[in-house]
C-alpha positions, 0 to 999 in steps of 0.5 A: 500499500501507499499514500501520503507519501508513505508506503507500507511493506509487510516483513514477517511479523512486522509492518514497516513504514517507508517515508517518502519512497520516491525520494531520489538517493542516487541521482542519475548522471554520467551514465549512472541510473537513478534509484529512490528510497523505494528502490533501495527497500526493494533491493534489501527486501529481495536480497535479505535471505542472502545478506542476513546470514552475514549480519545476525548477531553482529553489532553494526554501524550504520552509514546514513545519507538522509538526503542521498548522495548529494547531502550530508553523511552520518555514521551511526553507532548508537541506536536511537531511542525512537527505534521500534522495540522489536529491533535488536540492540546490543551494548558493547564496552568502549572506553569510558562507557558502552555503545548500544549498537543495532543488530539486524536479525531479520528482513523488517529490520533491514527494511526499517534501516533502509527507510532511515537512508541507511544505505550501507551497513558495516558490520562487526567481525565478532558477534554480540555473544562474544564481542572480544573474539572475531569469527572473521578475518578481513584483508582489504586490497586497496589500490593506489588509484581508482583505475588500478584494478590490475593490482587488486587482481594480482594481489588477490591471487597471490594472497589466495594462494598464500592462504591456501598454503597456510590451509585457510579457506577464504572468500572473495567479495567486491567492496562496491568502492575501490578494491576487493575484500578477502574474508577468512572464516575463523573458529572465534578462539583468538582475540582481535590483537592476535587475529590482527597480528596474524593478518599483518604477518600474512600481509608482510610476507606477501609484501616481502616477495613484491615490495615494489607492488605492495605495501602495509604502510598505513600512511598514504604518503609512504605507499607511493603507487603501491597497492595497500594491504589493509589489515586494520579492520581486524581490530576491536570495534572496527567494522567492514562493509557487510556482504550484499550492502549497498555503497554510497556511490553513483549507480548504487554499486553493491559489496558482492561476494564472488567466487574465486573463478570470477576473479578473471572475469574481463568485466570485473571491477570493485563496482561490477554489481549494482542493486540492478543485478547483485541478487542475480549474482547472490542466487548463484551462491558464490561462497557455497564452497567456503566451509561454514565452520571457521578454522583455528589460527594455530596451525596456520601460525606455525605454517606462516612462521616457516614462511616468514622472511628471518 
């Protein structure tokens, strides 16, 4: 139903009101299509069965653009008091207090967040039940320039081969922005500091073999034209873009899971999929080959130590 600038959408036990569904969030221009808030809601409703398994039980940070791409951006951690009581929340310790993060466990919550113009959902790498211990490790392959996807392609292949050597299954995802994420499921036994230190050593091992092409330098001025192997997302309270989330870029690109065999597709870049075709990609279930149960880092650490430069 719609009327008075409000459209109602039923999702499970809840009805969500979509206010001003015709409001343009992604303007047309330079070859990019126009998308409205109603289009955003429709996309998230359709992709929810594939997206929710990657969100459930995790603290979220929401990237909100109430006036669309041309307006201000808000990074929302705390859940406002006005959110419906049926939306999940988790109190997470921070220095000097706590943060009450939103948790998205169902389609209705995802649609409510879309109505709030939360274009992009950023998730923690740990779950609400044990926020100190991540069950995901993320490598962000960040090129020096938007047009340097060849470096991302090379880094992904080399990193994937190294992780295979360490016997750590990995999954590949476009970020919808500039590069790719390589994601490793973990068993959740190690804390963030240990996981980040391991990820840094993996990245440093790759850099040691290709120092002219890759770097782990956190400062942009120290990177030059090299691709940045970013492991900083593996820290406590850090987040990474969620699979199938929309990015605040022209044309509404989507952070989209993909198979390793798709890495060589000629048309691949970080914004390969958008709200127009990400659902089609989701239906191919590109991550079905990744084990559901994450691996322990202990054996991988011993293998990595044997490979690291002395």
